[in-house]
C-alpha positions as CSV (number, residue, x, y, z in Angstrom):
1,X,190.3,130.0,207.3
2,X,194.0,129.9,206.4
3,X,195.8,133.3,206.6
4,X,196.7,133.5,202.8
5,X,193.2,132.4,201.8
6,X,191.6,135.1,204.0
7,X,193.9,137.7,202.5
8,X,193.2,136.7,198.9
9,X,189.5,136.8,199.5
10,X,189.5,140.6,200.5
11,X,187.9,142.9,198.2
12,X,189.8,145.4,196.1
13,X,191.0,148.7,197.7
14,X,188.8,151.0,195.7
15,X,185.7,148.9,196.5
16,X,186.7,148.8,200.1
17,X,187.2,152.5,200.4
18,X,183.9,153.3,198.8
19,X,182.1,150.9,200.9
20,X,183.6,152.2,204.2
21,X,183.1,155.9,203.3
22,X,179.4,155.2,202.5
23,X,178.6,153.5,205.9
24,X,180.8,155.6,208.2
25,X,179.0,157.1,211.2
26,X,175.8,155.4,210.5
27,X,175.0,154.1,214.0
28,X,176.0,150.8,215.8
29,X,175.3,147.8,213.5
30,X,176.3,144.3,212.5
31,X,177.9,144.3,209.0
32,X,178.7,140.5,208.8
33,X,179.3,137.3,210.6
34,X,181.8,134.6,209.9
35,X,182.0,131.4,212.0
36,X,184.4,128.6,212.0
37,X,185.8,125.9,214.4
38,X,188.0,128.6,216.1
39,X,185.1,130.9,216.9
40,X,182.9,133.8,215.6
41,X,184.1,137.0,214.0
42,X,181.6,139.9,213.9
43,X,182.3,142.9,211.7
44,X,180.6,145.9,213.3
45,X,180.1,149.5,212.4
46,X,180.3,151.5,215.6
47,X,179.7,155.3,216.5
48,X,182.8,155.2,218.9
49,X,185.1,153.6,216.4
50,X,188.4,155.7,216.1
51,X,187.5,157.3,212.8
52,X,183.6,157.0,212.6
53,X,182.7,160.2,210.9
54,X,186.2,161.7,211.1
55,X,189.3,161.8,209.0
56,X,189.6,158.5,207.2
57,X,185.8,158.0,207.7
58,X,185.9,154.3,208.7
59,X,183.7,152.9,211.5
60,X,184.7,149.2,211.3
61,X,185.5,147.3,214.5
62,X,186.1,143.6,214.3
63,X,185.1,141.4,217.4
64,X,186.3,137.8,217.6
65,X,184.8,135.5,220.2
66,X,186.7,132.2,220.5
67,X,184.5,129.0,220.5
68,X,185.9,128.1,224.0
69,X,184.8,131.4,225.5
70,X,182.4,131.1,228.3
71,X,181.0,134.2,230.2
72,X,181.5,134.2,233.9
73,X,179.7,136.8,235.9
74,X,182.6,137.3,238.5
75,X,185.1,138.2,235.8
76,X,183.2,140.2,233.3
77,X,184.1,140.2,229.6
78,X,188.0,140.2,229.3
79,X,189.2,142.0,226.2
80,X,192.4,142.0,224.1
81,X,192.3,145.1,221.9
82,X,194.8,145.1,219.0
83,X,195.9,148.2,217.1
84,X,197.2,147.6,213.7
85,X,200.1,149.4,211.9
86,X,200.4,151.5,208.8
87,X,199.0,150.9,205.3
88,X,196.6,148.2,206.1
89,X,193.1,147.5,207.4
90,X,191.6,145.8,210.4
91,X,190.6,142.8,208.3
92,X,194.1,142.5,206.7
93,X,195.8,142.7,210.0
94,X,193.5,140.1,211.6
95,X,194.4,137.7,208.9
96,X,198.2,138.6,208.2
97,X,199.1,138.5,212.0
98,X,196.9,135.5,212.8
99,X,195.3,137.3,215.7
100,X,192.3,135.1,215.9
101,X,194.2,131.9,215.7
102,X,196.7,132.9,218.4
103,X,194.1,134.0,220.9
104,X,192.2,130.8,220.2
105,X,195.3,128.7,220.6
106,X,196.2,130.5,224.0
107,X,192.9,129.3,225.5
108,X,192.4,132.5,227.3
109,X,188.8,133.4,228.1
110,X,188.7,136.7,226.4
111,X,187.3,138.3,223.3
112,X,189.4,140.2,220.7
113,X,188.6,143.6,219.6
114,X,190.4,145.1,216.5
115,X,189.2,148.7,215.6
116,X,190.0,150.2,212.2
117,X,192.7,152.9,212.5
118,X,194.0,155.0,209.5
119,X,192.8,152.9,206.5
120,X,195.6,152.0,204.1
121,X,197.5,155.1,205.2
122,X,201.0,155.8,206.7
123,X,199.4,157.5,209.7
124,X,199.7,156.7,213.5
125,X,196.9,159.0,214.6
126,X,193.9,157.4,216.3
127,X,190.9,159.7,216.1
128,X,188.4,159.4,218.8
129,X,190.9,157.4,220.9
130,X,192.8,160.6,221.4
131,X,189.9,161.9,223.6
132,X,189.7,161.2,227.3
133,X,187.6,158.0,227.8
134,X,187.9,157.0,224.2
135,X,188.9,153.3,224.8
136,X,186.1,152.9,227.4
137,X,183.5,154.1,225.0
138,X,184.8,152.0,222.2
139,X,184.9,148.7,224.3
140,X,181.5,149.4,225.9
141,X,179.8,149.8,222.5
142,X,181.8,146.9,221.0
143,X,180.8,144.5,223.7
144,X,177.2,145.5,223.9
145,X,176.8,145.5,220.2
146,X,178.5,142.1,219.8
147,X,176.3,140.7,222.5
148,X,173.1,141.9,221.0
149,X,173.7,141.2,217.3
150,X,175.5,137.9,217.9
151,X,173.4,136.4,220.6
152,X,172.1,133.6,218.4
153,X,175.3,133.0,216.3
154,X,177.5,133.0,219.5
155,X,175.6,130.1,221.1
156,X,177.4,128.9,224.2
157,X,180.0,131.7,223.9
158,X,177.4,134.4,224.2
159,X,177.6,137.1,226.8
160,X,175.0,139.7,228.1
161,X,174.9,143.1,226.5
162,X,175.2,144.8,230.0
163,X,178.1,142.6,231.0
164,X,180.8,144.6,233.1
165,X,184.3,145.0,231.7
166,X,186.8,142.4,232.8
167,X,190.6,142.3,232.3
168,X,191.8,144.5,229.5
169,X,195.0,144.1,227.6
170,X,196.4,146.0,224.6
171,X,198.5,145.0,221.8
172,X,200.0,147.0,218.9
173,X,202.1,146.3,215.8
174,X,204.2,149.0,214.3
175,X,202.3,152.3,213.9
176,X,199.7,151.1,216.3
177,X,201.9,152.3,219.1
178,X,200.3,155.7,219.3
179,X,196.9,154.4,219.9
180,X,198.0,152.1,222.6
181,X,199.9,155.0,224.3
182,X,196.8,157.3,224.0
183,X,194.7,154.5,225.6
184,X,197.2,154.1,228.5
185,X,197.2,157.9,229.1
186,X,193.5,158.7,229.0
187,X,191.4,155.8,227.7
188,X,189.1,155.6,230.7
189,X,189.8,151.9,231.2
190,X,192.3,150.2,233.6
191,X,194.6,148.4,231.2
192,X,196.4,145.6,232.8
193,X,199.0,144.5,230.1
194,X,200.3,146.0,227.0
195,X,202.2,144.1,224.1
196,X,204.2,145.9,221.6
197,X,205.3,144.1,218.4
198,X,208.1,146.2,216.8
199,X,206.0,149.2,217.8
200,X,208.1,151.4,220.1
201,X,208.8,154.2,217.7
202,X,207.7,157.0,220.2
203,X,205.6,157.8,223.3
204,X,208.3,156.2,225.4
205,X,207.3,158.1,228.5
206,X,203.5,157.1,228.2
207,X,204.6,153.4,228.5
208,X,207.2,154.1,231.1
209,X,204.9,156.1,233.3
210,X,202.1,153.5,232.9
211,X,204.5,150.6,234.1
212,X,206.0,152.5,237.0
213,X,202.5,153.7,238.3
214,X,201.9,150.1,239.4
215,X,205.5,149.0,240.1
216,X,205.7,146.5,243.0
217,X,202.0,145.8,243.2
218,X,200.8,142.2,243.4
219,X,200.4,140.2,240.1
220,X,196.8,140.8,240.0
221,X,197.1,144.6,240.1
222,X,200.5,145.5,238.4
223,X,200.9,146.9,235.0
224,X,203.0,144.6,232.6
225,X,204.7,145.5,229.4
226,X,206.1,143.1,226.8
227,X,207.9,144.6,223.9
228,X,209.4,142.7,220.9
229,X,211.8,144.6,218.7
230,X,213.9,143.9,215.5
231,X,217.6,144.2,215.3
232,X,219.3,147.5,214.3
233,X,216.3,149.7,213.8
234,X,214.7,152.6,215.6
235,X,212.7,150.3,217.9
236,X,215.9,148.8,219.3
237,X,217.3,152.0,220.4
238,X,213.9,153.1,221.9
239,X,213.6,149.8,223.6
240,X,217.0,150.2,225.1
241,X,216.2,153.5,226.4
242,X,212.9,152.4,228.0
243,X,214.5,149.3,229.6
244,X,217.1,151.4,231.2
245,X,214.5,154.0,232.5
246,X,212.4,151.1,234.0
247,X,215.3,149.5,235.5
248,X,216.5,152.7,237.2
249,X,213.0,153.1,238.5
250,X,213.3,149.6,240.2
251,X,210.9,147.8,237.9
252,X,211.5,144.0,237.5
253,X,212.9,143.8,234.0
254,X,213.6,140.7,231.9
255,X,215.3,140.9,228.4
256,X,216.9,138.7,225.9
257,X,219.1,139.4,223.0
258,X,218.0,136.2,221.1
259,X,214.3,135.1,221.1
260,X,213.8,132.0,223.3
261,X,216.5,132.8,226.0
262,X,214.0,133.7,228.7
263,X,211.9,131.1,230.6
264,X,208.2,130.9,230.7
265,X,208.5,131.8,234.4
266,X,210.4,134.9,233.4
267,X,207.8,135.9,230.7
268,X,205.1,135.5,233.4
269,X,206.6,137.3,236.4
270,X,208.6,140.2,235.1
271,X,207.0,143.6,235.2
272,X,208.6,144.5,231.9
273,X,209.8,142.0,229.2
274,X,212.0,143.0,226.2
275,X,212.6,140.6,223.4
276,X,215.0,141.1,220.6
277,X,213.9,139.0,217.5
278,X,215.6,138.1,214.3
279,X,212.3,138.1,212.3
280,X,211.1,140.6,209.7
281,X,209.0,143.6,210.9
282,X,205.9,142.0,209.3
283,X,206.4,138.7,211.0
284,X,207.2,139.7,214.6
285,X,203.5,139.3,215.9
286,X,202.8,135.9,214.5
287,X,205.6,133.8,213.0
288,X,207.1,132.6,216.4
289,X,203.7,132.6,218.1
290,X,204.6,135.8,219.9
291,X,201.2,136.9,220.7
292,X,200.1,133.6,221.8
293,X,202.9,133.2,224.2
294,X,202.4,136.6,225.8
295,X,198.8,135.8,226.1
296,X,199.5,132.3,227.9
297,X,201.8,134.3,230.3
298,X,199.2,137.0,230.9
299,X,196.8,138.1,233.5
300,X,193.8,137.2,231.3
301,X,191.5,134.6,232.7
302,X,191.9,130.9,231.5
303,X,189.8,127.9,232.5
304,X,191.1,125.4,230.1
305,X,194.1,123.1,230.8
306,X,197.3,123.7,228.9
307,X,200.8,122.1,228.9
308,X,202.4,125.5,228.1
309,X,203.5,125.8,231.8
310,X,204.7,122.2,232.1
311,X,208.3,123.5,231.8
312,X,208.5,126.9,233.5
313,X,212.3,127.1,233.8
314,X,215.1,127.2,231.3
315,X,215.1,128.5,227.7
316,X,211.5,128.4,226.5
317,X,210.9,126.5,223.2
318,X,210.0,128.7,220.2
319,X,207.1,127.2,218.1
320,X,206.7,128.7,214.7
321,X,203.4,128.9,212.9
322,X,205.0,127.8,209.6
């Protein structure tokens, strides 16, 4: 479904709030299934969702399984977990930032998990994800519930309910930074890579310490950070401070003052990548295919051919989604 069509089809805010409040903390269950050529989106209600039975009282977690996904026992279920920003919902963020489309286009053999954070609120708290092991519990329940409730719908892209976790990566837009930082500090899951999209407002030390903890390790063991930021705002200053701290610690850092200056090889091999973009805050994640490109350059498994790496050196081409 096209991004704008998806947004226009969403129910009104009052109805959405009432429905979410009524079903919060009601046990793991399937709410709805949507399927198209790109894959299957499962809307779940989970007991380990960030605010299930707490605060904002919403237990929604979206799980998207690309049509090309194929479970391989040796790699477990690889997951990209995305944390949305302020004043939105998981559904709106999924559509507005074209998360499904970019994961599908990247051809990575991974599923997407988008938990509902503070519902239509200017609030960076993350409920149950603040507690030790919060991310592990969320992903374990999300994978098991999606496998069980979607086993028929998923078809060839199905995976077993007891599948072990595979490579885990995080992404965050705007106010989702705190959920990402909390998961890095005590989520109970070994996170391999983190992508921030104009999101570094605070918690700089959490991201710094996480990268430095695996500095110098081989590609298959290191921690990698990619951070996009807009010009002249709070995030630019915070990114400058973090970049300097990481460089001082000996981390291999790549940065560009204009999006597209770095090569695809740079994006793949640096331990920390900083990208200054001229896009609006709301467009950073999707308009220039930023999420798709960091996924191409990621440690996530991929078994399908791609021409993305055909030209690894020199300034990389920027391909806009509109």
